[in-house]
SERO-4910 file (N, C-alpha, C, O; in steps of 0.05 Angstrom, whole numbers):
BEGIN
 pado doro    nc1    nc2    nc3   cac1   cac2   cac3    cc1    cc2    cc3    oc1    oc2    oc3
  Unk    A   -227    129    400   -234    137    373   -235    113    355   -223     92    361
  Unk    A   -251    115    333   -251     94    313   -227     96    296   -218    118    289
  Unk    A   -215     74    288   -191     74    272   -188     49    256   -200     28    262
  Unk    A   -172     51    235   -164     28    219   -134     25    223   -119     45    224
  Unk    A   -124      0    226    -96     -4    230    -87    -31    218   -103    -48    212
  Unk    A    -61    -34    216    -50    -60    208    -25    -66    225    -11    -47    234
  Unk    A    -20    -91    230      2   -100    247     20   -120    231     38   -132    243
  Unk    A     16   -121    205     32   -137    187     26   -129    159      5   -117    153
  Unk    A     43   -136    141     40   -128    113     25   -149     97     26   -173    103
  Unk    A     10   -139     77     -5   -158     60    -28   -145     46    -31   -120     47
  Unk    A    -45   -161     33    -69   -150     20    -87   -135     39    -89   -142     63
  Unk    A   -100   -114     29   -116    -96     46   -137   -111     63   -138   -107     87
  Unk    A   -152   -129     50   -173   -142     65   -163   -162     85   -177   -170    104
  Unk    A   -138   -170     82   -127   -190    101   -113   -176    125   -114   -187    147
  Unk    A   -102   -153    121    -86   -141    143    -99   -117    157    -93   -111    180
  Unk    A   -117   -103    143   -129    -79    155   -150    -88    175   -168   -104    169
  Unk    A   -147    -77    199   -165    -83    221   -180    -57    229   -171    -35    223
  Unk    A   -202    -60    242   -218    -37    250   -227    -40    279   -232    -63    288
  Unk    A   -229    -18    293   -237    -19    321   -234      7    335   -233     28    322
  Unk    A   -231      6    361   -228     30    378   -199     32    388   -187     12    395
  Unk    A   -189     56    389   -163     62    401   -166     87    418   -185    102    415
  Unk    A   -147     91    435   -147    116    451   -143    140    433   -126    139    415
  Unk    A   -158    161    438   -154    186    423   -127    198    432   -121    199    456
  Unk    A   -111    208    413    -85    219    420    -88    247    432   -107    261    427
  Unk    A    -68    255    448    -67    281    460    -43    296    448    -21    285    445
  Unk    A    -46    322    440    -24    337    428     -2    343    448     -8    351    471
  Unk    A     23    340    440     45    348    456     54    376    449     41    390    433
  Unk    A     77    386    460     87    412    453     92    415    423    104    398    410
  Unk    A     81    437    412     85    442    383     66    427    365     68    428    341
  Unk    A     48    411    377     30    394    362      1    404    363     -7    419    381
  Unk    A    -15    396    343    -43    401    344    -57    374    340    -46    355    329
  Unk    A    -82    373    349    -99    349    344   -121    358    324   -134    378    328
  Unk    A   -124    342    303   -144    347    282   -166    326    284   -160    302    283
  Unk    A   -190    335    286   -213    317    283   -217    314    253   -225    333    239
  Unk    A   -213    290    243   -212    286    214   -239    282    202   -256    267    212
  Unk    A   -243    296    179   -267    293    163   -262    278    137   -280    267    125
  Unk    A   -237    278    129   -229    265    104   -200    255    105   -183    269    116
  Unk    A   -195    232     94   -168    220     94   -162    213     65   -177    198     52
  Unk    A   -140    224     54   -132    218     27   -115    194     25    -96    190     40
  Unk    A   -121    176      6   -105    152      2    -87    155    -23    -97    158    -45
  Unk    A    -61    155    -18    -41    157    -39    -29    130    -46    -30    112    -30
  Unk    A    -18    128    -71     -4    103    -78     17     94    -57     20     70    -52
  Unk    A     31    113    -46     52    106    -26     39     93     -1     52     76     11
  Unk    A     15    101      6      2     89     29     -4     60     25      0     43     42
  Unk    A    -14     53      1    -20     25     -4      5      8     -9      6    -16     -2
  Unk    A     26     21    -19     51      6    -22     64      0      5     74    -22      9
  Unk    A     63     19     23     74     14     50     59     -9     64     71    -24     79
  Unk    A     33    -11     59     17    -32     72     20    -59     57     20    -80     70
  Unk    A     22    -58     31     20    -83     16     46    -96      7     46   -119     -1
  Unk    A     68    -81      9     94    -91     -1    113    -93     22    111    -80     42
  Unk    A    133   -110     19    154   -113     39    176    -93     36    196    -94     51
  Unk    A    174    -75     17    196    -57     11    203    -39     35    226    -35     41
  Unk    A    182    -29     48    187    -11     70    190    -25     97    202    -14    115
  Unk    A    178    -48    100    178    -62    125    159    -49    145    146    -29    139
  Unk    A    157    -61    169    140    -50    190    158    -34    209    172    -46    226
  Unk    A    156     -8    208    172      9    225    161     10    254    175     17    272
  Unk    A    136      3    256    122      4    282    105    -21    285     97    -33    265
  Unk    A     99    -30    310     83    -54    313     54    -51    303     41    -70    296
  Unk    A     44    -26    304     17    -20    294     18      6    278     30     25    287
  Unk    A      6      6    255      6     29    238    -23     36    229    -38     19    220
  Unk    A    -31     61    233    -55     72    221    -47     84    194    -31    102    193
  Unk    A    -58     74    172    -49     83    146    -59    110    138    -75    123    152
  Unk    A    -49    119    115    -56    144    101    -43    168    113    -43    172    138
  Unk    A    -31    185     96    -15    207    105    -28    235    102    -19    254    115
  Unk    A    -48    237     85    -61    263     80    -88    264     92   -101    243     96
  Unk    A    -98    288     97   -125    290    107   -134    319    110   -119    338    104
  Unk    A   -158    322    120   -169    349    125   -190    347    147   -203    326    151
  Unk    A   -192    368    163   -211    368    185   -210    394    201   -204    415    189
  Unk    A   -216    392    226   -217    416    244   -199    411    268   -201    390    281
  Unk    A   -183    431    274   -166    429    298   -184    431    323   -199    450    326
  Unk    A   -182    411    340   -198    411    364   -182    413    390   -193    414    412
  Unk    A   -155    413    388   -138    416    411   -110    424    401   -102    417    379
  Unk    A    -95    438    418    -68    447    411    -51    445    436    -59    451    458
  Unk    A    -26    436    432     -7    434    454      7    461    459      1    481    446
  Unk    A     25    461    478     40    485    484     58    492    459     64    475    443
  Unk    A     65    517    457     83    527    437     71    528    409     85    529    389
  Unk    A     44    526    408     30    530    382     17    557    382      0    563    399
  Unk    A     25    574    363     16    602    364      2    611    338    -14    630    340
  Unk    A      7    599    316     -3    610    291    -28    595    280    -37    601    258
  Unk    A    -38    575    295    -62    560    287    -80    558    310    -72    554    333
  Unk    A   -106    561    305   -125    563    327   -144    538    328   -149    526    308
  Unk    A   -152    532    352   -173    511    356   -198    520    341   -206    543    343
  Unk    A   -210    502    327   -234    508    311   -228    515    282   -247    518    266
  Unk    A   -203    517    275   -195    524    248   -197    500    229   -189    478    237
  Unk    A   -207    504    205   -207    483    184   -180    481    172   -168    502    165
  Unk    A   -169    457    169   -142    453    159   -140    429    140   -157    411    140
  Unk    A   -120    429    124   -111    406    109    -83    398    120    -69    416    131
  Unk    A    -75    373    117    -50    364    129    -36    345    110    -48    334     92
  Unk    A    -10    341    116      6    324     99     26    309    116     32    317    139
  Unk    A     37    287    105     57    271    118     48    261    146     64    261    165
  Unk    A     22    254    148     12    246    174     25    220    184     33    219    207
  Unk    A     27    200    167     39    174    175     67    173    164     73    155    148
  Unk    A     84    190    173    112    191    165    128    206    187    116    216    206
  Unk    A    154    206    184    171    223    201    167    217    231    163    235    247
  Unk    A    168    191    238    166    184    266    138    180    277    135    176    301
  Unk    A    118    182    259     90    178    268     79    153    257     78    149    233
  Unk    A     70    135    275     59    110    266     30    113    257     19     96    242
  Unk    A     17    134    268    -12    135    264    -20    158    244    -14    181    249
  Unk    A    -32    149    222    -40    167    201    -68    176    203    -79    180    225
  Unk    A    -81    181    180   -107    194    180   -131    176    177   -154    186    175
  Unk    A   -127    150    176   -150    131    175   -161    127    203   -162    104    213
  Unk    A   -170    149    215   -180    149    242   -196    174    247   -196    192    230
  Unk    A   -209    176    270   -224    200    276   -207    223    284   -215    246    281
  Unk    A   -183    218    295   -165    240    304   -137    233    296   -129    210    293
  Unk    A   -121    255    293    -92    252    290    -78    275    304    -89    297    304
  Unk    A    -55    270    317    -38    292    327    -13    293    310     -2    272    302
  Unk    A     -4    317    305     21    320    289     31    348    293     17    366    303
  Unk    A     56    353    285     69    379    287     52    400    273     41    395    251
  Unk    A     50    424    285     33    445    274     42    453    246     26    463    230
  Unk    A     68    450    239     77    459    213     69    440    191     73    446    167
  Unk    A     57    417    198     47    399    178     18    403    172      6    387    157
  Unk    A      6    424    182    -22    431    175    -22    459    164     -4    475    168
  Unk    A    -43    465    148    -46    491    136    -75    498    134    -92    480    133
  Unk    A    -82    524    133   -110    532    132   -124    522    107   -113    522     85
  Unk    A   -149    513    110   -166    504     88   -187    526     83   -203    531    101
  Unk    A   -188    538     59   -207    559     54   -236    548     57   -241    525     52
  Unk    A   -254    566     65   -282    559     69   -294    550     42   -315    536     42
  Unk    A   -282    558     20   -293    552     -6   -288    523    -14   -299    513    -34
  Unk    A   -270    509      1   -264    481     -6   -275    462     15   -275    468     39
  Unk    A   -286    440      6   -295    419     24   -272    403     35   -250    405     26
  Unk    A   -278    387     55   -258    370     67   -247    349     48   -223    343     48
  Unk    A   -265    338     31   -255    318     12   -235    331     -7   -214    319    -13
  Unk    A   -240    355    -16   -220    369    -33   -195    375    -18   -173    373    -29
  Unk    A   -198    383      7   -174    389     24   -156    364     27   -132    367     28
  Unk    A   -168    341     29   -152    316     32   -139    308      6   -122    290      6
  Unk    A   -146    321    -16   -132    315    -42   -105    329    -42    -87    321    -58
  Unk    A   -101    350    -27    -77    367    -29    -52    352    -19    -41    337    -35
  Unk    A    -45    356      5    -23    342     18      0    334      0     12    351    -14
  Unk    A      7    309      0     30    299    -14     29    303    -44     49    312    -56
  Unk    A      6    298    -58      6    304    -87     11    333    -94     27    338   -112
  Unk    A     -2    351    -81      2    380    -87     30    389    -81     42    404    -96
  Unk    A     40    381    -57     67    390    -50     88    377    -67    108    389    -74
  Unk    A     85    352    -74    104    338    -92    104    351   -119    125    356   -131
  Unk    A     80    357   -130     78    371   -155     93    398   -155    107    404   -173
  Unk    A     88    413   -133    101    439   -130    132    436   -130    146    450   -145
  Unk    A    141    418   -113    170    415   -110    183    407   -137    205    417   -144
  Unk    A    171    389   -151    183    379   -176    183    400   -198    201    402   -213
  Unk    A    162    416   -199    161    438   -219    182    459   -214    195    468   -232
  Unk    A    185    467   -188    202    490   -182    229    483   -169    243    501   -160
  Unk    A    236    457   -168    261    449   -155    286    461   -168    306    463   -154
  Unk    A    284    468   -193    307    480   -207    303    509   -213    316    520   -231
  Unk    A    284    522   -199    280    550   -203    254    556   -217    239    538   -224
  Unk    A    249    582   -223    224    590   -237    221    577   -264    241    569   -277
  Unk    A    197    575   -274    191    563   -300    179    582   -319    170    574   -341
  Unk    A    179    608   -313    167    628   -331    181    627   -358    205    629   -360
  Unk    A    165    624   -379    175    623   -406    188    597   -414    198    595   -437
  Unk    A    188    577   -397    199    551   -403    178    532   -412    154    537   -409
  Unk    A    186    509   -423    168    488   -430    172    465   -410    194    455   -407
  Unk    A    150    456   -398    151    435   -378    135    411   -388    112    414   -396
  Unk    A    147    388   -387    133    363   -394    126    349   -368    143    344   -351
  Unk    A    101    342   -365     91    327   -341     83    299   -351     63    296   -366
  Unk    A     98    278   -344     91    251   -351     69    241   -331     71    247   -307
  Unk    A     50    226   -342     28    218   -324     11    241   -315      6    244   -292
  Unk    A      3    257   -334    -11    282   -328    -38    279   -316    -49    299   -306
  Unk    A    -50    255   -317    -76    251   -305    -74    240   -277    -95    236   -263
  Unk    A    -50    233   -267    -47    224   -240    -50    246   -220    -51    270   -227
  Unk    A    -52    239   -194    -56    260   -174    -33    280   -173    -38    304   -173
  Unk    A     -8    270   -172     15    288   -172     17    302   -199     21    327   -199
  Unk    A     14    288   -220     17    299   -247     -3    322   -252      3    342   -264
  Unk    A    -28    318   -242    -48    338   -246    -42    364   -231    -46    386   -242
  Unk    A    -31    361   -207    -23    385   -193      2    397   -205      5    422   -206
  Unk    A     21    381   -215     44    391   -229     37    408   -253     49    429   -258
  Unk    A     17    399   -268      7    415   -291     -3    442   -281      4    462   -293
  Unk    A    -18    442   -260    -29    467   -250     -7    486   -240     -8    510   -245
  Unk    A     13    474   -226     35    491   -217     51    502   -240     59    526   -240
  Unk    A     57    486   -260     73    495   -282     58    518   -298     70    537   -306
  Unk    A     32    514   -301     16    535   -314     15    560   -297     19    583   -308
  Unk    A     12    557   -271     12    580   -253     39    595   -254     40    619   -251
  Unk    A     60    579   -258     87    591   -258     95    604   -285    117    614   -287
  Unk    A     77    603   -304     82    616   -330     96    599   -351    108    610   -370
  Unk    A     94    572   -348    106    554   -368     86    546   -389     62    548   -385
  Unk    A     97    537   -412     81    522   -431     82    493   -422    103    482   -417
  Unk    A     58    481   -420     56    454   -407     47    433   -427     27    436   -440
  Unk    A     63    412   -428     56    388   -444     53    365   -424     69    362   -406
  Unk    A     32    349   -428     28    326   -410     25    301   -427     12    301   -448
  Unk    A     36    279   -417     32    253   -429      8    239   -415      6    241   -390
  Unk    A     -8    226   -430    -32    212   -420    -36    186   -436    -21    181   -455
  Unk    A    -56    171   -428    -61    145   -442    -88    142   -455    -95    121   -466
  Unk    A   -105    164   -453   -131    162   -465   -142    190   -470   -131    209   -460
  Unk    A   -164    191   -485   -177    217   -490   -188    229   -465   -187    253   -461
  Unk    A   -199    212   -447   -211    221   -422   -189    234   -405   -193    255   -392
  Unk    A   -166    221   -404   -144    232   -388   -132    257   -401   -123    275   -387
  Unk    A   -133    258   -427   -124    282   -441   -142    306   -433   -132    328   -428
  Unk    A   -168    301   -433   -187    322   -425   -182    331   -396   -184    355   -390
  Unk    A   -176    312   -379   -170    318   -351   -145    335   -348   -145    354   -333
  Unk    A   -125    329   -364   -100    344   -363   -104    373   -374    -94    392   -363
  Unk    A   -120    375   -395   -126    402   -406   -142    418   -386   -137    442   -384
  Unk    A   -160    405   -372   -176    420   -352   -158    431   -330   -164    452   -318
  Unk    A   -136    417   -324   -117    426   -304    -99    448   -314    -85    461   -298
  Unk    A    -98    453   -340    -81    474   -351    -61    466   -372    -46    483   -381
  Unk    A    -60    441   -380    -41    433   -400    -47    446   -427    -70    446   -435
  Unk    A    -27    457   -440    -31    468   -467    -32    447   -488    -47    450   -508
  Unk    A    -17    425   -484    -17    403   -503    -16    377   -488     -6    375   -466
  Unk    A    -27    356   -501    -25    329   -490    -15    310   -512    -20    315   -536
  Unk    A     -1    290   -503     10    270   -522      3    243   -510      9    237   -486
  Unk    A     -8    225   -526    -14    198   -516     11    182   -519     21    177   -541
  Unk    A     21    173   -496     47    159   -496     45    131   -509     65    118   -513
  Unk    A     21    122   -515     17     96   -529     19     99   -559     19     80   -574
  Unk    A     19    124   -569     22    129   -597     50    122   -607     68    118   -591
  Unk    A     53    120   -633     80    116   -644     96    141   -640     88    163   -647
  Unk    A    120    138   -629    140    159   -626    129    184   -613    128    205   -625
  Unk    A    119    182   -588    109    206   -574    131    227   -570    125    251   -568
  Unk    A    156    218   -567    178    237   -564    180    256   -588    186    280   -585
  Unk    A    175    245   -612    176    262   -636    153    282   -635    157    305   -644
  Unk    A    130    274   -625    108    293   -623    115    316   -604    109    339   -609
  Unk    A    129    309   -583    137    330   -564    158    348   -577    157    373   -573
  Unk    A    177    337   -592    196    354   -606    182    372   -625    190    396   -628
  Unk    A    162    362   -639    148    379   -658    134    402   -644    133    425   -654
  Unk    A    123    396   -620    109    417   -605    128    439   -595    120    461   -589
  Unk    A    154    432   -592    173    451   -582    191    462   -604    212    474   -599
  Unk    A    182    459   -629    198    469   -651    224    455   -655    243    467   -665
  Unk    A    226    430   -645    250    415   -648    271    420   -627    294    410   -629
  Unk    A    264    435   -606    284    441   -585    283    422   -561    303    418   -548
  Unk    A    260    410   -556    257    394   -532    247    411   -509    245    435   -511
  Unk    A    242    398   -487    230    412   -463    252    420   -444    273    406   -442
  Unk    A    247    441   -429    266    451   -409    266    434   -384    287    430   -371
  Unk    A    243    424   -376    240    410   -351    220    388   -353    199    391   -367
  Unk    A    226    365   -341    207    343   -341    201    335   -312    219    331   -296
  Unk    A    175    333   -306    166    322   -280    159    293   -285    140    287   -300
  Unk    A    175    275   -274    175    247   -282    162    229   -261    170    227   -238
  Unk    A    141    214   -270    126    196   -253    138    168   -252    134    154   -233
  Unk    A    153    160   -273    164    133   -274    189    133   -292    187    128   -316
  Unk    A    212    139   -280    236    142   -296    244    117   -310    253    118   -333
  Unk    A    240     93   -298    248     68   -311    231     63   -336    241     56   -357
  Unk    A    205     67   -333    187     61   -355    189     82   -377    185     76   -401
  Unk    A    195    107   -370    194    129   -389    221    139   -399    222    159   -413
  Unk    A    242    125   -391    269    136   -397    273    141   -426    286    161   -434
  Unk    A    264    123   -443    267    127   -472    255    153   -482    268    168   -496
  Unk    A    230    158   -473    217    183   -481    230    207   -468    235    227   -481
  Unk    A    236    204   -442    248    227   -427    275    235   -439    279    259   -443
  Unk    A    292    216   -446    318    223   -457    316    236   -484    332    253   -491
  Unk    A    296    229   -500    292    240   -526    279    268   -525    285    285   -541
  Unk    A    260    271   -506    244    296   -506    258    319   -492    250    342   -496
  Unk    A    279    313   -476    292    334   -460    311    351   -477    326    341   -493
  Unk    A    309    377   -473    328    395   -485    356    391   -473    358    383   -450
  Unk    A    376    395   -488    403    392   -478    407    412   -455    402    436   -457
  Unk    A    416    402   -432    420    419   -408    395    421   -392    394    436   -372
  Unk    A    374    406   -399    349    408   -384    349    392   -358    369    379   -352
  Unk    A    327    394   -343    325    382   -317    303    361   -317    281    366   -327
  Unk    A    309    338   -305    288    317   -300    285    315   -270    304    309   -256
  Unk    A    261    320   -260    255    318   -232    238    294   -227    215    293   -237
  Unk    A    248    274   -213    236    248   -210    224    244   -183    238    248   -163
  Unk    A    199    235   -182    187    229   -156    179    200   -153    169    192   -132
  Unk    A    182    184   -174    175    155   -172    188    140   -195    195    152   -216
  Unk    A    191    114   -191    201     96   -212    194     68   -205    194     60   -182
  Unk    A    187     52   -225    180     24   -220    205      6   -219    202    -18   -215
  Unk    A    228     17   -223    253      1   -221    277     19   -227    274     43   -228
  Unk    A    300      6   -230    324     21   -236    328     23   -267    330      2   -280
  Unk    A    328     46   -278    330     49   -307    357     38   -318    378     41   -305
  Unk    A    356     26   -341    380     16   -354    394     38   -370    381     55   -383
  Unk    A    420     39   -368    436     58   -383    429     87   -377    430    105   -394
  Unk    A    421     91   -352    413    118   -343    435    139   -347    431    160   -359
  Unk    A    459    132   -338    482    150   -340    487    159   -369    490    183   -375
  Unk    A    489    139   -387    495    146   -415    473    163   -427    478    183   -440
  Unk    A    448    154   -424    426    169   -436    424    198   -426    419    216   -442
  Unk    A    427    201   -400    425    228   -389    450    245   -396    448    269   -400
  Unk    A    473    232   -396    497    247   -403    496    258   -431    505    280   -437
  Unk    A    484    243   -449    482    252   -477    464    276   -479    465    291   -499
  Unk    A    447    281   -460    430    304   -460    441    326   -442    428    347   -438
  Unk    A    464    322   -429    475    341   -410    454    348   -389    451    371   -381
  Unk    A    441    327   -380    417    331   -363    424    335   -334    445    326   -324
  Unk    A    407    349   -320    408    351   -291    385    333   -280    362    336   -289
  Unk    A    392    315   -262    373    297   -250    368    305   -221    387    309   -206
  Unk    A    343    306   -214    335    311   -186    316    289   -178    297    282   -192
  Unk    A    320    278   -154    303    258   -142    291    269   -116    305    284   -102
  Unk    A    267    261   -110    255    271    -85    235    251    -73    222    236    -88
  Unk    A    234    251    -47    213    238    -31    204    260    -11    221    270      3
  Unk    A    179    266    -10    170    290      4    179    290     33    187    311     43
  Unk    A    178    268     47    183    269     76    213    275     82    219    281    105
  Unk    A    230    273     62    259    279     66    267    306     53    291    313     54
  Unk    A    248    320     41    254    346     29    261    366     52    248    365     72
  Unk    A    282    383     48    289    402     69    266    419     78    248    426     62
  Unk    A    265    425    104    243    440    115    239    467    101    216    475     97
  Unk    A    260    480     92    256    506     79    240    503     53    223    520     47
  Unk    A    245    481     38    230    476     13    201    469     20    183    477      5
  Unk    A    197    454     41    169    447     49    154    473     57    131    476     49
  Unk    A    167    490     72    154    515     80    148    533     56    127    545     56
  Unk    A    166    533     37    161    549     13    137    539     -3    120    554    -12
  Unk    A    135    512     -5    112    500    -19     86    505     -4     66    512    -16
  Unk    A     87    502     22     63    506     39     54    535     36     30    540     33
  Unk    A     72    554     36     65    583     33     52    588      6     31    601      4
  Unk    A     64    577    -15     53    581    -42     25    568    -44      7    580    -56
  Unk    A     21    545    -33     -5    531    -34    -26    547    -20    -48    550    -30
  Unk    A    -20    557      4    -39    573     19    -47    598      3    -71    604      1
  Unk    A    -28    612     -9    -34    635    -25    -50    628    -50    -70    641    -57
  Unk    A    -42    607    -63    -55    596    -88    -84    590    -82   -102    597    -98
  Unk    A    -89    576    -60   -117    569    -53   -133    594    -46   -156    596    -54
  Unk    A   -121    612    -31   -135    636    -23   -143    653    -47   -163    667    -46
  Unk    A   -128    651    -68   -134    666    -93   -155    652   -110   -161    661   -132
  Unk    A   -165    629   -101   -186    615   -115   -175    595   -136   -191    586   -153
  Unk    A   -150    589   -135   -138    570   -154   -142    541   -145   -149    536   -122
  Unk    A   -138    523   -164   -137    495   -157   -161    479   -167   -184    486   -163
  Unk    A   -154    457   -180   -174    437   -188   -168    411   -173   -147    399   -178
  Unk    A   -185    403   -156   -180    381   -138   -200    358   -144   -224    361   -140
  Unk    A   -190    336   -154   -207    315   -165   -210    292   -145   -190    279   -138
  Unk    A   -234    288   -136   -240    266   -118   -248    242   -135   -268    243   -150
  Unk    A   -233    220   -134   -238    197   -150   -260    179   -139   -273    165   -154
  Unk    A   -265    181   -114   -286    165   -101   -284    168    -71   -263    176    -60
  Unk    A   -306    163    -57   -306    165    -28   -316    139    -15   -332    125    -26
  Unk    A   -305    133      8   -311    109     23   -314    116     53   -299    132     63
  Unk    A   -333    103     67   -333    106     96   -309     93    109   -296     77     96
  Unk    A   -303    101    133   -278     92    147   -277     61    146   -255     50    141
  Unk    A   -299     48    152   -298     19    155   -295      5    128   -294    -20    127
  Unk    A   -295     20    106   -289      8     79   -261     18     69   -257     21     45
  Unk    A   -243     23     88   -216     31     81   -202     11     63   -187     18     45
  Unk    A   -207    -15     68   -195    -36     51   -203    -33     22   -187    -35      4
  Unk    A   -229    -28     18   -239    -24     -9   -226      1    -22   -220      1    -46
  Unk    A   -222     22     -6   -209     46    -17   -181     40    -25   -172     49    -46
  Unk    A   -166     24     -9   -139     17    -17   -139      0    -42   -122      4    -59
  Unk    A   -158    -18    -45   -159    -35    -69   -165    -18    -93   -155    -24   -115
  Unk    A   -181      3    -90   -188     20   -113   -162     34   -122   -158     37   -147
  Unk    A   -146     44   -104   -121     57   -111   -103     36   -125    -90     43   -146
  Unk    A   -101     12   -115    -84     -8   -127    -93    -17   -155    -77    -26   -171
  Unk    A   -119    -13   -160   -130    -22   -186   -119     -6   -209   -119    -15   -232
  Unk    A   -110     19   -204   -101     37   -225   -123     50   -241   -118     63   -261
  Unk    A   -148     45   -233   -171     55   -248   -179     84   -240   -194     96   -254
  Unk    A   -168     94   -218   -177    120   -208   -165    143   -225   -145    140   -238
  Unk    A   -179    165   -224   -169    190   -236   -174    212   -215   -196    222   -213
  Unk    A   -153    218   -199   -157    236   -177   -149    222   -151   -134    202   -152
  Unk    A   -159    232   -128   -152    221   -102   -175    206    -90   -198    216    -91
  Unk    A   -170    183    -79   -190    167    -65   -192    177    -36   -172    180    -23
  Unk    A   -216    181    -27   -221    193     -1   -235    173     18   -254    160     10
  Unk    A   -225    171     42   -238    156     64   -249    177     83   -236    196     90
  Unk    A   -274    173     92   -287    192    110   -289    181    138   -307    164    143
  Unk    A   -272    189    156   -272    178    183   -299    183    198   -305    168    217
  Unk    A   -314    203    191   -339    209    205   -362    191    195   -383    191    208
  Unk    A   -358    177    173   -379    161    162   -378    132    172   -394    115    165
***
């Protein structure tokens, strides 16, 4: 099969290699997916470009999300059929060195889910980690019906899905953004209100939108950068669910204690299986009912995977960058 891989960490154009590898065979409980689209997430480029994670394997095929067609199944697979269109998540995690920047991937059957015929493969590859992370962060502390949810970074891939999940769950949704274009994107996803975090005192704007009470729940994209706003905007006794941070926040204990806050942190690949299954079930139902706005930021052929990684690193994208293994 054609594949992209790296054997050391560094800039995309320096370390990403391309060539032929043996096509994988599914083992017990596994399926093989012929990939039509590979989603590139920020975590994928960080694992390749930074020394934070290290090299867990001598060779790594990047990218964890994707969509395609099951073309083989191992023993003990009963609920998914060969020929079925699927989306997948956590491809290059949990003991697997080889992700979705290739023509084929094998992985446990519970890491794939049906893709409705109404969605293309590019849209399917947008789901995966962003959609599941958004779901988990919105509902990690229970239902949100009648609550106010603040989504920081509402135009990002996770943030945009978090907006959609919070709206689906019956919440009033506020999103922080950095431009009019991103505000429009957040509103299209279901945000009732947007606040430009570059304005003077955005926390006061959020307080005004909540009648001076603050928000019940915050889905947080960068706790270190946003702690000042988060601590001010949160209702006393509220929940902050964090999925990323650019560093360790200063005075976190004091600021959160003053709000009587509940803090939750998550990384999708370590979320308990029961929570993963619940999110997967909700997403399948949600998609089948015709829900979901899936934003493709750009597409690249497989052999331009380095350019796709660079686009993600640039911070200019709005949505998910897609690599097409068949191109």
